[in-house]
C-alpha positions in Angstrom: 73.7 67.6 127.5 73.4 63.8 127.2 76.6 61.9 127.9 77.1 58.8 125.8 79.1 55.7 126.8 82.5 55.5 125.2 83.7 51.8 125.2 87.3 53.0 125.1 86.8 55.2 128.2 85.0 52.3 130.0 87.8 49.9 129.3 90.6 52.3 130.3 90.1 51.8 134.1 90.1 48.1 133.7 93.3 48.1 131.6 95.0 50.3 134.2 93.8 47.9 137.0 95.2 44.9 135.1 98.5 46.7 134.6 98.7 47.5 138.3 98.0 43.8 139.2 100.6 42.6 136.7 103.2 45.0 137.9 104.3 43.1 141.0 104.7 39.9 139.0 106.8 41.6 136.4 108.8 43.3 139.0 109.4 40.1 140.8 110.6 38.4 137.7 112.9 41.3 137.0 114.3 41.2 140.4 114.7 37.4 140.3 116.4 37.5 136.9 118.9 40.2 137.7 120.8 38.4 140.5 120.1 34.8 139.5 120.2 34.8 135.7 121.8 38.0 134.4 124.7 37.8 136.9 125.4 34.2 136.2 124.6 34.3 132.5 122.8 30.9 132.7 119.7 29.2 134.2 119.8 28.2 137.9 121.3 24.8 138.7 118.0 23.2 139.8 116.3 24.2 136.5 119.2 22.7 134.5 119.1 19.6 136.6 115.4 19.0 136.2 115.7 19.8 132.5 118.3 17.1 132.0 116.2 14.6 133.9 113.1 15.4 131.8 115.2 14.9 128.6 116.6 11.6 129.9 113.1 10.3 130.8 111.9 11.2 127.3 114.9 9.5 125.7 114.2 6.3 127.8 110.6 6.3 126.8 111.5 6.5 123.2 114.1 3.8 123.6 111.5 1.5 125.2 109.1 2.2 122.4 111.7 1.4 119.8 112.8 -1.7 121.7 109.3 -3.2 121.5 108.8 -2.2 117.9 112.1 -3.9 116.9 111.3 -6.9 119.0 107.9 -7.3 117.3 109.7 -7.1 113.9 112.4 -9.5 114.8 109.9 -12.1 116.2 108.7 -12.5 112.6 112.2 -13.3 111.3 112.6 -16.9 110.0 115.0 -19.2 111.6 117.0 -19.4 108.4 118.2 -15.8 109.1 119.6 -16.9 112.4 121.4 -19.8 110.9 122.9 -17.7 108.1 124.2 -15.1 110.5 125.5 -17.5 113.1 127.2 -19.9 110.7 127.9 -22.5 113.4 128.7 -26.1 112.3 126.4 -28.9 113.3 127.7 -30.8 116.3 126.8 -34.5 116.1 127.8 -38.0 117.2 127.2 -41.5 116.0 124.6 -43.6 117.9 127.4 -46.0 119.1 129.4 -43.3 120.8 129.6 -43.7 124.5 128.0 -41.3 126.9 131.4 -40.3 128.3 132.8 -39.4 124.9 129.6 -37.4 124.1 129.9 -35.4 127.3 133.5 -34.7 126.6 132.6 -33.4 123.2 129.9 -31.2 124.6 132.3 -29.7 127.1 135.1 -29.1 124.6 132.6 -27.3 122.2 130.8 -25.5 125.0 127.4 -26.6 123.9 124.4 -28.1 125.7 123.3 -30.7 123.2 124.5 -33.1 120.5 122.5 -34.4 117.5 122.7 -38.1 117.1 123.2 -38.9 113.4 123.5 -42.2 111.5 124.1 -42.0 107.7 123.2 -38.3 107.7 119.8 -39.2 109.2 118.7 -37.6 112.5 117.9 -40.3 115.0 117.9 -38.4 118.2 119.4 -35.6 120.4 121.5 -36.0 123.5 121.3 -33.1 126.0 122.7 -32.1 129.3 119.3 -33.0 130.8 119.6 -36.5 129.4 123.0 -36.9 131.0 121.7 -35.8 134.4 118.3 -37.6 134.5 119.0 -40.7 132.4 122.6 -41.4 133.3 123.8 -39.8 136.6 120.5 -40.0 138.4 119.9 -43.5 137.2 123.4 -44.7 138.2 124.2 -45.9 134.7 127.9 -46.4 133.8 128.6 -43.7 131.2 131.7 -45.4 129.8 129.9 -48.6 128.8 126.6 -46.9 127.8 125.9 -45.9 124.2 124.5 -42.5 123.6 121.6 -44.1 121.6 120.4 -45.8 124.8 119.8 -42.6 126.7 119.2 -40.0 124.0 115.8 -38.4 123.3 114.5 -40.2 120.3 112.6 -38.5 117.4 113.1 -34.9 118.6 110.7 -32.3 117.6 111.9 -30.5 114.4 111.0 -27.4 112.6 111.3 -25.9 109.1 113.7 -23.0 108.3 110.7 -20.9 107.5 109.5 -21.1 111.1 109.6 -17.7 112.7 111.4 -16.8 115.9 108.2 -16.2 117.7 106.8 -19.6 116.7 110.0 -21.3 117.7 109.9 -19.6 121.1 106.4 -20.8 121.6 107.4 -24.4 120.8 110.3 -24.5 123.2 108.1 -23.0 125.9 105.1 -25.2 125.4 107.1 -28.4 125.0 109.6 -27.5 127.7 112.7 -28.2 125.5 115.8 -26.1 124.9 116.9 -27.2 121.4 115.2 -27.3 118.1 116.7 -29.2 115.1 115.9 -27.6 111.8 115.1 -29.8 108.8 114.7 -28.7 105.1 113.2 -31.3 102.8 114.2 -34.0 105.4 117.8 -32.8 105.5 119.3 -31.4 108.7 120.5 -27.8 108.2 121.1 -26.7 111.8 119.8 -26.4 115.3 118.8 -23.5 117.5 118.5 -23.2 121.3 116.3 -21.1 123.5 119.4 -19.1 124.3 120.0 -18.4 120.6 116.4 -17.1 120.2 116.7 -14.8 123.2 120.0 -13.5 122.1 118.7 -12.8 118.6 115.9 -10.7 120.0 117.9 -8.5 122.4 121.4 -8.3 120.9 120.8 -4.9 119.1 118.7 -3.4 121.9 121.2 -4.1 124.6 123.7 -1.8 122.8 121.2 1.0 122.5 120.2 0.7 126.1 123.8 0.7 127.3 124.4 3.8 125.2 121.5 5.6 126.9 122.8 4.5 130.3 126.2 6.0 129.5 124.7 9.2 128.4 122.6 9.4 131.5 125.7 8.8 133.7 127.6 11.5 131.8 124.8 14.0 132.1 124.4 13.3 135.7 128.0 14.0 136.5 128.0 17.3 134.4 125.0 18.8 136.3 126.3 21.1 139.0 
């Protein structure tokens, strides 16, 4: 009698061998789960701790991605948006104002520059750098010196349609801190390098601080 090969019979020993090999692993998991998971009713502390850290890392990665996406969008914002949101009045002095009075005005208004105006026409800008390099360092008497004598004449100006990124490139390349903004020859405002930086990061700083608070809270709650 000829015996034929039955594929089901041939696979049966292999299946039994695989079951025997898997049995120790399954038994080990069962033994591990009984005292560590079933008795406690929760995952082991190291697993929870690493799980929290992984979630925090993912959250931080998402926050960084959103940060750069928003920064890219905000860099294309025109300066007119900053002026409209800030609503700060223009601080200016007459060309015949003394350096001493100009510095006092800057201190009282907590600003770093004054626009020098004559008949509503911008003639120059007087900054903290001018006071240091052109007055104090030169030994000039600030009381008897007019601001027009030491101001920066014909300052570089931009249009309200200039974007934040373009303005930042200008202040960086020209090594200046203040940009007067003219619209059809009329002065409508001034922005500083600090204004531009604050505009870019003000929303993201709140989001980053919120993530830091969440991380601190989660860290304290992990046993």
